LUMPA-922266 format. One record per residue (C-alpha): residue number from 1; chain; x, y, z. Coordinates in pm, whole numbers, plus 50000, padded with zeros to 5 digits. Example, Ala and Ser with C-alpha at 12.3 -4.5 7.8 and 13.67 -1.06 7.14 Angstrom:
% LUMPA-922266
REC  seti  gunu      X      Y      Z
REC     1     A  51230  49550  50780
REC     2     A  51367  49894  50714
//
This chain:
% LUMPA-922266
REC  seti  gunu      X      Y      Z
REC     1     A  46337  16456  10080
REC     2     A  46503  16280  09755
REC     3     A  46297  16094  09528
REC     4     A  46394  15923  09248
REC     5     A  46141  15839  08980
REC     6     A  46209  15497  08764
REC     7     A  46066  15514  08410
REC     8     A  45989  15129  08371
REC     9     A  45794  15198  08010
REC    10     A  45923  14943  07754
REC    11     A  46086  15192  07466
REC    12     A  46134  15025  07082
REC    13     A  46468  14981  06931
REC    14     A  46640  15320  06894
REC    15     A  46351  15533  07025
REC    16     A  46331  15733  07321
REC    17     A  45983  15787  07464
REC    18     A  46087  16120  07654
REC    19     A  46254  16268  07367
REC    20     A  45913  16216  07182
REC    21     A  45690  16345  07430
REC    22     A  45891  16639  07444
REC    23     A  45878  16697  07086
REC    24     A  45530  16662  07051
REC    25     A  45476  16915  07326
REC    26     A  45662  17138  07176
REC    27     A  45539  17143  06836
REC    28     A  45216  17120  06974
REC    29     A  45032  17369  06792
REC    30     A  45223  17316  06455
REC    31     A  45120  16941  06510
REC    32     A  44722  17009  06567
REC    33     A  44712  17205  06271
REC    34     A  44856  16888  06071
REC    35     A  44583  16670  06222
REC    36     A  44325  16930  06124
REC    37     A  44430  16947  05772
REC    38     A  44417  16543  05771
REC    39     A  44059  16490  05906
REC    40     A  43981  16751  05621
REC    41     A  44147  16498  05370
REC    42     A  44069  16150  05518
REC    43     A  43737  15947  05529
REC    44     A  43569  15896  05860
REC    45     A  43622  15511  05883
REC    46     A  43998  15625  05858
REC    47     A  43975  15915  06096
REC    48     A  44127  15738  06402
REC    49     A  44453  15593  06199
REC    50     A  44768  15764  06263
REC    51     A  44905  16016  06022
REC    52     A  45277  16118  05874
REC    53     A  45341  16495  06002
REC    54     A  45512  16705  05788
REC    55     A  45677  17027  05976
REC    56     A  45864  17298  05798
REC    57     A  46197  17293  05818
REC    58     A  46193  17664  05965
REC    59     A  45958  17544  06257
REC    60     A  46206  17271  06384
REC    61     A  46532  17456  06334
REC    62     A  46772  17509  06609
REC    63     A  47011  17816  06690
REC    64     A  47367  17737  06646
REC    65     A  47693  17921  06651
REC    66     A  47907  17986  06351
REC    67     A  48166  18163  06214
REC    68     A  48127  18566  06178
REC    69     A  48266  18747  05896
REC    70     A  48685  18828  05865
REC    71     A  48945  18652  06137
REC    72     A  49182  18364  06040
REC    73     A  49128  18029  06069
REC    74     A  49317  17715  05945
REC    75     A  49055  17419  05730
REC    76     A  49102  17117  05611
REC    77     A  48969  17019  05276
REC    78     A  49004  16629  05235
REC    79     A  48987  16483  04880
REC    80     A  49087  16825  04720
REC    81     A  49167  16777  04356
REC    82     A  49174  17145  04234
REC    83     A  49351  17275  04469
REC    84     A  49701  17253  04608
REC    85     A  49876  17411  04932
REC    86     A  49922  17785  04909
REC    87     A  49602  17842  04697
REC    88     A  49359  18080  04819
REC    89     A  48994  17954  04848
REC    90     A  48708  18197  04735
REC    91     A  48423  18271  05000
REC    92     A  48084  18077  04871
REC    93     A  47847  18369  04793
REC    94     A  47567  18391  05017
REC    95     A  47227  18232  04942
REC    96     A  47337  17975  04806
REC    97     A  47363  17584  04878
REC    98     A  47509  17669  05190
REC    99     A  47262  17947  05311
REC   100     A  47107  17800  05525
REC   101     A  46830  17585  05370
REC   102     A  46741  17807  05108
REC   103     A  46627  17650  04772
REC   104     A  46879  17635  04489
REC   105     A  46846  17737  04106
REC   106     A  46787  17374  04056
REC   107     A  46454  17322  04296
REC   108     A  46703  17150  04499
REC   109     A  46654  17232  04866
REC   110     A  46621  17080  05263
REC   111     A  46332  16898  05249
REC   112     A  46047  16920  05522
REC   113     A  46096  16741  05885
REC   114     A  45827  16417  05817
REC   115     A  45748  16183  06129
REC   116     A  45457  15979  06217
REC   117     A  45222  15979  06500
REC   118     A  45049  15688  06645
REC   119     A  44634  15608  06661
REC   120     A  44689  15702  07015
REC   121     A  44820  16014  06968
REC   122     A  44648  16114  06653
REC   123     A  44315  16050  06848
REC   124     A  44494  16258  07164
REC   125     A  44538  16567  06962
REC   126     A  44226  16523  06733
REC   127     A  43998  16526  07031
REC   128     A  44220  16749  07283
REC   129     A  44002  17064  07354
REC   130     A  43707  16859  07327
REC   131     A  43518  16772  07663
REC   132     A  43158  16625  07705
REC   133     A  42953  16859  07856
REC   134     A  42821  16756  08180
REC   135     A  43015  16449  08229
REC   136     A  42946  16227  08510
REC   137     A  43068  15884  08544
REC   138     A  42743  15714  08646
REC   139     A  42798  15403  08907
REC   140     A  43125  15229  08841
REC   141     A  42999  14856  08821
REC   142     A  43177  14588  09016
REC   143     A  43000  14315  08808
REC   144     A  43160  14430  08467
REC   145     A  43246  14165  08264
REC   146     A  43660  14304  08253
REC   147     A  43885  14084  08487
REC   148     A  44224  14184  08591
REC   149     A  44508  13989  08730
REC   150     A  44687  14156  09028
REC   151     A  44947  14008  09217
REC   152     A  44841  13871  09549
REC   153     A  45183  13749  09744
REC   154     A  45337  13396  09723
REC   155     A  45192  13072  09764
REC   156     A  45337  12703  09835
REC   157     A  45201  12569  09486
REC   158     A  45127  12626  09124
REC   159     A  45269  12654  08782
REC   160     A  45629  12586  08749
REC   161     A  45630  12896  08500
REC   162     A  45534  13126  08812
REC   163     A  45834  12967  09040
REC   164     A  45975  13269  09219
REC   165     A  46363  13160  09245
REC   166     A  46463  13411  09519
REC   167     A  46184  13368  09717
REC   168     A  46227  12964  09716
REC   169     A  46620  13006  09809
REC   170     A  46525  13264  10098
REC   171     A  46260  13011  10257
REC   172     A  46536  12709  10207
REC   173     A  46806  12916  10363
REC   174     A  46586  12973  10664
REC   175     A  46448  12678  10688
REC   176     A  46843  12537  10674
REC   177     A  46934  12771  10934
REC   178     A  46649  12702  11202
REC   179     A  46710  12279  11139
REC   180     A  47065  12311  11205
REC   181     A  47135  12558  11454
REC   182     A  47122  12363  11729
REC   183     A  47325  12093  11543
REC   184     A  47570  12346  11486
REC   185     A  47590  12478  11842
REC   186     A  47640  12102  11955
REC   187     A  47931  12045  11701
REC   188     A  48080  12366  11846
REC   189     A  48102  12233  12155
REC   190     A  48214  11876  12062
REC   191     A  48508  12069  11852
REC   192     A  48597  12229  12155
REC   193     A  48603  11969  12394
REC   194     A  48811  11808  12095
REC   195     A  49055  12037  12115
REC   196     A  49103  12118  12486
REC   197     A  49133  11730  12514
REC   198     A  49449  11704  12250
REC   199     A  49597  11947  12449
REC   200     A  49608  11750  12772
REC   201     A  49857  11481  12734
REC   202     A  49680  11315  13015
REC   203     A  49346  11233  12805
REC   204     A  49252  10875  12742
REC   205     A  49293  10794  12386
REC   206     A  48976  10626  12393
REC   207     A  48826  10930  12483
REC   208     A  48952  11173  12229
REC   209     A  48850  10901  11950
REC   210     A  48504  10909  12087
REC   211     A  48494  11254  12058
REC   212     A  48585  11231  11696
REC   213     A  48357  10952  11636
REC   214     A  48038  11204  11782
REC   215     A  48151  11468  11562
REC   216     A  48168  11264  11216
REC   217     A  47816  11124  11341
REC   218     A  47713  11489  11377
REC   219     A  47845  11620  11088
REC   220     A  47679  11334  10842
REC   221     A  47375  11404  11048
REC   222     A  47385  11799  10949
REC   223     A  47495  11674  10563
REC   224     A  47140  11490  10526
REC   225     A  46934  11834  10565
REC   226     A  46868  11881  10195
REC   227     A  46945  12198  10031
REC   228     A  46600  12237  09919
REC   229     A  46293  12096  09982
REC   230     A  45957  12067  09783
REC   231     A  45853  12322  10117
REC   232     A  46073  12550  10032
REC   233     A  45924  12625  09682
REC   234     A  45769  12920  09640
REC   235     A  45501  13038  09343
REC   236     A  45400  13413  09222
REC   237     A  45009  13429  09324
REC   238     A  44806  13599  09094
REC   239     A  44409  13633  09154
REC   240     A  44132  13791  08912
REC   241     A  43920  14116  09061
REC   242     A  43668  14252  08878
REC   243     A  43789  14586  08740
REC   244     A  43505  14854  08767
REC   245     A  43423  15060  08433
REC   246     A  43183  15338  08354
REC   247     A  42939  15245  08078
REC   248     A  42765  15476  07818
REC   249     A  42501  15408  07557
REC   250     A  42448  15627  07287
REC   251     A  42145  15620  07097
REC   252     A  42130  15725  06744
REC   253     A  41832  15838  06575
REC   254     A  41779  15928  06210
REC   255     A  41522  16017  05945
REC   256     A  41477  15736  05650
REC   257     A  41198  15877  05473
REC   258     A  41201  15957  05134
REC   259     A  41344  16295  05180
REC   260     A  41663  16178  05348
REC   261     A  41870  16078  05037
REC   262     A  42185  15896  05067
REC   263     A  42410  16221  05058
REC   264     A  42213  16357  05402
REC   265     A  42247  16013  05542
REC   266     A  42620  15989  05479
REC   267     A  42658  16335  05669
REC   268     A  42426  16199  05954
REC   269     A  42670  15841  05915
REC   270     A  42984  16043  05948
REC   271     A  42848  16267  06209
REC   272     A  42731  15985  06457
REC   273     A  43053  15773  06407
REC   274     A  43271  16076  06505
REC   275     A  43049  16093  06840
REC   276     A  43093  15734  06883
REC   277     A  43473  15779  06881
REC   278     A  43445  16031  07091
REC   279     A  43243  15868  07358
REC   280     A  43531  15595  07354
REC   281     A  43758  15784  07479
REC   282     A  43537  15862  07790
REC   283     A  43405  15511  07876
REC   284     A  43570  15186  07893
REC   285     A  43264  15002  07751
REC   286     A  42997  15205  07493
REC   287     A  42655  15058  07318
REC   288     A  42502  15178  07051
REC   289     A  42144  15163  06970
REC   290     A  42018  15233  06637
REC   291     A  41662  15349  06626
REC   292     A  41561  15438  06234
REC   293     A  41214  15637  06140
REC   294     A  40993  15715  05864
REC   295     A  40643  15700  06008
REC   296     A  40703  15420  06232
REC   297     A  41035  15357  06471
REC   298     A  41228  15058  06451
REC   299     A  41563  14941  06667
REC   300     A  41783  14816  06378
REC   301     A  42140  14710  06349
REC   302     A  42407  14916  06182
REC   303     A  42375  14795  05842
REC   304     A  42028  14853  05779
REC   305     A  42004  15184  05958
REC   306     A  42288  15360  05718
REC   307     A  42166  15146  05415
REC   308     A  41783  15063  05422
REC   309     A  41559  15310  05231
REC   310     A  41211  15388  05303
REC   311     A  41000  15606  05182
REC   312     A  40666  15802  05261
REC   313     A  40645  16025  05578
REC   314     A  40796  16114  05881
REC   315     A  40650  16120  06220
REC   316     A  40965  16196  06452
REC   317     A  40807  16107  06759
REC   318     A  40803  15770  06732
REC   319     A  41190  15747  06743
REC   320     A  41185  15949  07084
REC   321     A  40870  15712  07203
REC   322     A  41089  15408  07128
REC   323     A  41389  15550  07267
REC   324     A  41255  15615  07574
REC   325     A  41069  15272  07612
REC   326     A  41486  15084  07551
REC   327     A  41589  15329  07832
REC   328     A  41339  15164  08069
REC   329     A  41393  14857  07939
REC   330     A  41780  14754  07916
REC   331     A  41973  15122  08019
REC   332     A  41836  15227  08357
REC   333     A  41985  15598  08418
REC   334     A  42169  15533  08752
REC   335     A  42366  15271  08615
REC   336     A  42443  15371  08231
REC   337     A  42578  15717  08072
REC   338     A  42293  15817  07835
REC   339     A  42366  16026  07513
REC   340     A  42175  16075  07231
REC   341     A  42186  16159  06861
REC   342     A  41936  16293  06628
REC   343     A  41978  16351  06256
REC   344     A  41735  16482  06041
REC   345     A  41630  16711  05782
REC   346     A  41358  16910  05981
REC   347     A  41050  16756  05770
REC   348     A  40778  16611  06013
REC   349     A  40418  16589  06023
REC   350     A  40311  16938  06146
REC   351     A  40118  16808  06431
REC   352     A  40392  16586  06588
REC   353     A  40624  16841  06673
REC   354     A  40502  16983  06961
REC   355     A  40468  16643  07091
REC   356     A  40837  16584  07018
REC   357     A  40914  16882  07221
REC   358     A  40701  16741  07507
REC   359     A  40893  16431  07470
REC   360     A  41205  16587  07484
REC   361     A  41130  16809  07767
REC   362     A  40968  16592  07997
REC   363     A  41063  16234  07944
REC   364     A  41411  16243  07760
REC   365     A  41608  16468  07882
REC   366     A  41583  16428  08227
REC   367     A  41748  16115  08161
REC   368     A  42002  16183  07958
REC   369     A  42364  16329  07959
REC   370     A  42346  16493  07679
REC   371     A  42110  16531  07372
REC   372     A  42231  16653  06970
REC   373     A  42018  16753  06735
REC   374     A  42166  16772  06373
REC   375     A  41949  16870  06082
REC   376     A  42116  16770  05803
REC   377     A  41908  17050  05560
REC   378     A  41919  17464  05540
REC   379     A  41578  17547  05552
REC   380     A  41401  17553  05890
REC   381     A  41112  17362  05943
REC   382     A  40860  17324  06210
REC   383     A  41076  17064  06387
REC   384     A  41367  17301  06405
REC   385     A  41128  17559  06575
REC   386     A  40992  17353  06818
REC   387     A  41327  17217  06919
REC   388     A  41439  17597  06932
REC   389     A  41198  17626  07220
REC   390     A  41379  17331  07404
REC   391     A  41728  17452  07372
REC   392     A  41673  17795  07579
REC   393     A  41575  17614  07865
REC   394     A  41791  17266  07883
REC   395     A  42147  17302  07913
REC   396     A  42223  16950  07821
REC   397     A  42064  17017  07474
REC   398     A  42201  17123  07145
REC   399     A  42101  17170  06768
REC   400     A  42293  17278  06482
REC   401     A  42290  17237  06084
REC   402     A  42526  17104  05914
REC   403     A  42456  17103  05528
REC   404     A  42790  16987  05396
REC   405     A  43025  16703  05483
REC   406     A  43278  16985  05549
REC   407     A  43088  17122  05835
REC   408     A  43071  16775  06016
REC   409     A  43410  16881  06201
REC   410     A  43361  17215  06278
REC   411     A  42988  17181  06443
REC   412     A  43119  16869  06604
REC   413     A  43373  17084  06769
REC   414     A  43123  17342  06850
REC   415     A  42878  17097  07031
REC   416     A  43149  16943  07289
REC   417     A  43400  17253  07311
REC   418     A  43581  17254  07617
REC   419     A  43419  17507  07846
REC   420     A  43679  17840  07818
REC   421     A  43782  17748  07503
REC   422     A  43769  17910  07193
//
């Protein structure tokens, strides 16, 4: 069976969506490499913006047919001021300006191909080979605050702007056909009787005149049928229906004790924002809960989470306990996809690390989809040793070290790489 697909997506002036998509597919590897280089040179705040991609000319060259050596051909050189008819024009030396884009002695040559990818295309390539481990969209909630407008047929009353002219005229035509059907049939009968009476010479003149009057009266009656009646108007009807959405919440836990300097906080911040952007691509609604801790934990806003400074010791279990309390109070695991990300330099009160391990295994990991621990220091501390025991038995728990800002993206890709990709 022959099928015809019509692409009704709007395309900008002088742009072709189909050609652009084919171009992105064809040079996917070169564009992915360019995106990786762009990520390393921009701020995490600007990571989701578009990018100007430069492709070497050699990568986008197309095969062409050219004239080989020798042969006889005729050429026309318009605007020639140096030669006259009959002169011989020498062959240009190979490797010069006409040598297929090679650079000349004065530094000239063909430029690389530069084009711009949009924000959505950049993020699609940026997260193309990454996936959320154990991704399950928990319960699509019908009571989400998002609504979608959907067409629901036609109604006889509505906004003039939503008037459907064709449907209204169709209704009007059907009404006029229905109301005038019997009258038109009667008119045809009278017209036939009049024609028959006029053919007979014996028909009285008064009878013919009476038939003519009845025909005229019937025509006037038919003309009183309105061409368009208010009852014929039909308006497009739209109803608002709740749009089911999958919801996720990301818990950001960070140590703000005296050992966490600004550089380490900045590394943790970049990792949290990268994870947040990643979750946004998988869920329609994403909440973020910021929990900072030193000896005590507190839920704070984003500004205070990243900028406030504290001093003193570290008790990590206070943050894990608060996270569990917030989940029980506001984010039922049956309705929310819960993710946790913890950043610390690894220093902790030595008696508290074992408690952190028990909290993770018994209370938090059964509730979350994925939990990532990032240590922003190179030395192994007692907290790392306890968490390492958890990693061996829990598939939805991962831990890595980040000692420099350049390690953020490689570590992130390692944590969320799709299964089966390298």
